[in-house]
C-alpha positions, -999 to +999 in steps of 0.1 A: +181+955+272+200+940+308+184+906+301+196+902+263+231+917+277+232+885+303+223+860+275+251+876+255+272+875+278+265+837+285+266+828+250+299+850+240+322+836+272+304+801+285+291+786+255+321+787+232+323+762+209+293+741+222+257+737+211+238+751+240+203+768+245+205+794+270+168+805+284+164+838+308+141+827+339+124+845+364+145+859+394+173+863+371+186+832+363+194+808+338+187+778+323+210+764+297+203+731+283+230+711+265+228+698+230+224+660+250+197+674+272+214+683+304+199+712+320+213+733+341+207+766+365+227+792+367+227+822+382+241+858+371+275+863+368+281+876+402+279+844+411+308+816+403+283+791+383+292+803+348+328+795+359+316+760+372+296+758+341+327+762+320+350+740+340+326+709+341+303+712+314+320+727+287+354+719+299+349+680+310+376+686+339+362+654+352+362+636+317+393+620+332+376+602+364+347+590+339+372+571+319+390+557+346+356+547+359+346+532+323+382+514+320+377+494+353+341+490+342+326+505+374+294+512+359+273+518+393+293+538+416+289+559+444+301+593+445+305+616+469+308+651+457+323+671+487+318+708+483+294+704+455+284+738+448+251+740+427+256+706+414+273+703+379+299+679+388+273+656+403+249+663+372+280+654+351+284+617+366+245+607+371+242+622+331+272+599+323+266+568+345+229+561+343+235+534+371+254+562+395+244+574+431+255+606+442+257+621+473+258+660+472+277+676+502+271+715+500+276+737+533+258+770+514+216+767+518+222+793+488+241+770+465+221+738+478+186+752+469+201+759+431+217+723+435+184+709+445+164+722+417+195+713+392+185+674+405+151+681+399+147+692+363+172+662+354+151+636+370+184+634+392+167+639+423+159+599+430+198+589+426+211+617+443+210+628+481+217+665+491+234+670+525+235+709+537+272+699+555+306+707+557+329+675+555+349+673+585+370+650+601+351+647+629+310+645+625+284+669+646+308+695+652+291+733+649+303+751+618+306+786+602+309+792+569+335+818+555+334+835+527+370+851+526+385+823+505+402+831+471+379+850+448+350+853+474+325+841+450+302+810+458+325+783+448+352+798+474+332+789+507+354+771+536+341+758+570+358+764+604+346+748+636+330+773+661+317+768+695+281+785+690+275+777+652+242+790+630+229+750+623+253+741+603+271+710+612+299+688+598+298+652+585+325+624+580+326+605+548+324+573+570+288+591+582+278+594+546+274+556+535 
């Protein structure tokens, strides 16, 4: 069946050498659970979620940041995840640093919904704040979400200031604190 093929795709292409469980959810999404108990929602392969999962969770591309924080004994950092996508980087830091606080900034409402669910199912929603905005040098500007960047998947959105926006606004790093 189609559902079996999609689970097989995840297991073959994403879950290479790790011990992950993959479960099909209603609506076509998947829940992946790591051996450490981290749960992530991943949408089907038309989205970039599986590629981000591979980078952040499987390949641990942010391990060097974690090593730096631990080396300097920075055990309760405030992390700003700009362009947070569906939250895998936020989850990585929240799971690895039990006293951390994360501000996840994501301009795509569709990505933000999955991000919020990822925070909720891991009980991280009390230590993280989701801001549906675009980062810019000036706050309060109307923004347009553009999809024609790189491979045009969910991880490749750009924001552009516009005179008449659709409700998306900019925020500065200073405004987050």
